[in-house]
VMD Tcl script that draws the C-alpha trace (Angstrom):
set ca {
  {83.92 86.05 101.43}
  {83.70 89.57 102.90}
  {81.01 91.85 101.56}
  {80.35 94.48 104.23}
  {81.26 98.17 103.84}
  {84.91 98.74 104.49}
  {85.79 95.05 104.61}
  {89.07 93.71 103.30}
  {87.59 92.15 100.16}
  {84.26 93.10 98.58}
  {81.82 90.55 97.22}
  {82.90 89.09 93.91}
  {86.64 89.57 94.37}
  {89.38 87.32 95.73}
  {92.48 88.93 97.22}
  {95.86 87.63 96.17}
  {97.31 84.93 98.46}
  {98.90 86.55 101.49}
  {97.32 89.95 100.78}
  {94.22 91.71 102.08}
  {92.10 94.50 100.61}
  {92.70 97.74 102.49}
  {91.15 100.39 100.25}
  {88.58 100.33 97.49}
  {89.03 102.14 94.17}
  {86.70 104.92 95.32}
  {88.73 105.53 98.47}
  {92.00 105.65 96.56}
  {90.55 108.08 94.01}
  {89.32 110.39 96.79}
  {92.77 110.38 98.39}
  {94.53 110.96 95.07}
  {92.22 113.73 93.86}
  {92.38 115.53 97.21}
  {96.18 115.26 97.19}
  {96.45 116.69 93.68}
  {94.14 119.61 94.50}
  {96.04 120.34 97.73}
  {99.35 120.25 95.84}
  {97.93 122.60 93.21}
  {96.85 125.02 95.95}
  {100.30 124.98 97.56}
  {102.22 125.34 94.29}
  {100.11 128.26 93.06}
  {100.31 129.89 96.50}
  {104.10 129.63 96.33}
  {104.04 131.22 92.86}
  {102.05 134.13 94.29}
  {103.86 134.79 97.56}
  {107.49 133.76 97.10}
  {109.13 136.64 95.24}
  {111.79 134.86 93.11}
  {109.32 132.12 92.14}
  {106.65 134.69 91.26}
  {109.13 136.48 88.98}
  {110.18 133.21 87.36}
  {106.63 131.98 86.66}
  {104.85 135.26 86.01}
  {101.20 134.96 84.87}
  {99.92 136.20 88.24}
  {96.29 136.39 87.14}
  {96.38 132.76 85.96}
  {98.00 131.64 89.23}
  {95.32 133.46 91.24}
  {92.52 131.87 89.20}
  {93.97 128.34 89.48}
  {94.58 128.83 93.20}
  {91.04 130.02 93.87}
  {89.31 127.27 91.91}
  {91.52 124.46 93.15}
  {90.83 125.64 96.71}
  {87.08 125.86 96.22}
  {87.14 122.38 94.62}
  {88.91 120.70 97.54}
  {85.74 119.31 99.18}
  {84.46 117.78 95.90}
  {86.39 114.47 96.12}
  {85.20 114.06 99.71}
  {81.57 114.78 98.80}
  {81.67 112.36 95.86}
  {83.34 109.77 98.09}
  {80.27 109.79 100.34}
  {78.54 107.76 97.63}
  {80.87 104.86 98.53}
  {79.81 102.67 101.50}
  {83.47 101.75 102.12}
  {84.47 105.42 102.28}
  {81.66 106.18 104.73}
  {82.72 103.20 106.86}
  {86.28 104.51 107.01}
  {85.03 107.97 107.99}
  {83.29 106.36 110.95}
  {86.54 104.63 111.89}
  {88.49 107.89 111.66}
  {85.89 109.65 113.81}
  {86.03 107.08 116.62}
  {88.78 106.97 119.27}
  {89.18 103.57 120.94}
  {90.98 102.62 124.16}
  {93.93 101.27 122.20}
  {94.29 104.64 120.43}
  {95.11 106.23 123.77}
  {97.65 103.45 124.30}
  {99.16 104.29 120.89}
  {99.52 107.95 121.86}
  {101.12 107.06 125.21}
  {103.64 104.86 123.37}
  {104.49 107.74 121.02}
  {104.95 110.07 123.98}
  {107.30 107.54 125.62}
  {109.06 106.91 122.28}
  {108.18 103.24 122.28}
  {108.24 102.14 118.64}
  {107.41 98.44 118.74}
  {104.09 97.48 117.05}
  {103.05 95.71 120.26}
  {103.26 99.02 122.13}
  {101.27 100.81 119.42}
  {98.09 98.79 118.75}
  {95.89 100.13 115.96}
  {92.71 99.42 114.06}
  {92.51 100.19 110.37}
  {93.89 103.65 111.20}
  {96.20 104.45 114.08}
  {95.64 107.35 116.46}
  {98.11 109.56 114.58}
  {96.24 109.08 111.31}
  {92.96 109.89 113.02}
  {94.36 113.11 114.48}
  {95.88 114.06 111.14}
  {92.59 113.45 109.29}
  {90.61 115.56 111.78}
  {93.16 118.38 111.75}
  {93.48 118.57 107.96}
  {89.69 118.51 107.53}
  {89.30 121.44 109.93}
  {92.22 123.31 108.35}
  {90.73 122.97 104.86}
  {87.39 124.39 106.07}
  {89.12 127.40 107.67}
  {91.23 127.94 104.54}
  {88.11 127.88 102.36}
  {86.29 130.29 104.69}
  {89.14 132.81 104.83}
  {89.75 132.38 101.09}
  {86.12 133.23 100.32}
  {86.37 136.31 102.55}
  {89.39 137.43 100.51}
  {87.69 136.57 97.21}
  {84.36 138.22 97.98}
  {85.27 141.33 99.92}
  {82.33 142.58 101.95}
  {80.85 139.07 102.40}
  {81.14 139.52 106.18}
  {81.85 143.24 106.79}
  {82.64 142.74 110.49}
  {85.69 140.59 109.57}
  {88.47 142.62 107.96}
  {90.24 141.35 104.85}
  {93.56 141.85 106.65}
  {92.48 139.42 109.39}
  {91.37 136.86 106.78}
  {94.71 137.15 104.94}
  {96.66 136.74 108.20}
  {94.81 133.57 109.22}
  {94.94 132.20 105.68}
  {98.71 132.70 105.37}
  {99.59 131.34 108.82}
  {97.43 128.26 108.30}
  {98.90 127.73 104.82}
  {102.37 127.44 106.35}
  {101.04 125.08 109.04}
  {99.42 122.86 106.39}
  {102.66 122.84 104.39}
  {104.70 121.59 107.34}
  {102.07 119.01 108.33}
  {101.86 117.69 104.76}
  {105.65 117.41 104.59}
  {105.51 115.35 107.78}
  {102.71 113.22 106.31}
  {104.68 112.53 103.13}
  {107.83 111.80 105.13}
  {105.98 109.18 107.16}
  {104.55 107.69 103.98}
  {108.02 107.53 102.40}
  {109.18 105.42 105.35}
  {106.43 102.83 104.87}
  {106.42 101.35 101.35}
  {103.70 98.84 102.26}
  {101.32 101.64 103.27}
  {102.03 103.39 99.96}
  {101.38 100.15 98.10}
  {98.03 99.84 99.87}
  {97.03 103.31 98.75}
  {98.27 102.68 95.22}
  {96.84 99.19 94.61}
  {94.30 98.75 97.39}
  {96.08 95.68 98.82}
  {98.63 95.14 101.60}
  {100.41 92.06 102.84}
  {98.66 90.17 105.62}
  {101.90 90.11 107.64}
  {102.11 93.94 107.54}
  {98.46 94.27 108.56}
  {98.94 91.78 111.42}
  {102.00 93.68 112.63}
  {100.76 97.28 112.44}
  {96.95 97.06 112.28}
  {96.08 93.84 114.06}
  {92.86 95.23 115.59}
  {91.56 95.92 112.09}
  {92.00 92.30 111.01}
  {90.31 91.10 114.20}
  {87.35 93.38 113.52}
  {87.09 92.03 109.97}
  {87.13 88.42 111.17}
  {84.32 89.17 113.63}
  {82.33 90.79 110.81}
  {82.73 87.69 108.66}
  {81.70 85.39 111.47}
}
mol new
graphics top color blue
foreach p $ca { graphics top sphere $p radius 0.5 }
foreach p [lrange $ca 0 end-1] q [lrange $ca 1 end] { graphics top cylinder $p $q radius 0.2 }
display resetview
């Protein structure tokens, strides 16, 4: 029975026949809480900057307050998630590029879609790039947001520059998140794994075979 951090089934649990544990409760809560906070940031930003929507909603001061506090709270789920060994193990996976990740990227570039052409561990190369990009984008958004919130915090950076970077990056995050959700909508098994923590063994073997091999070696 697996009991190591990030393994498919923690000590004391038995996965359903034909299914493997992909995410723990802590990992799913971090993902869900971060998603809700990000959505709140985007919705309130839209209510502030899109004219017809701003007129429809009104309550500008409330929208500003919710936007600021949801933005400043974005790192909290991540920081709380660090208490989970499984979450820390997955962070190490996301931060490590393997040889087969480069093969995955070459297959994407050549538009080869077969799972055999796109080998992956627990996370594929695209998911690793997305995680790194969104983490960096959130930090920049928080930094520029604080500069706009506390004018004079760094006098050598103008508020206009902070607003420009903040707005451009907000649009970039919006488009990237739409792409992320579109990919998720095309893979119901991946969504099930994030919702329940379990995925079918056949799906894992097909799309994340390196992950299952790593888990077997850990058990042995």
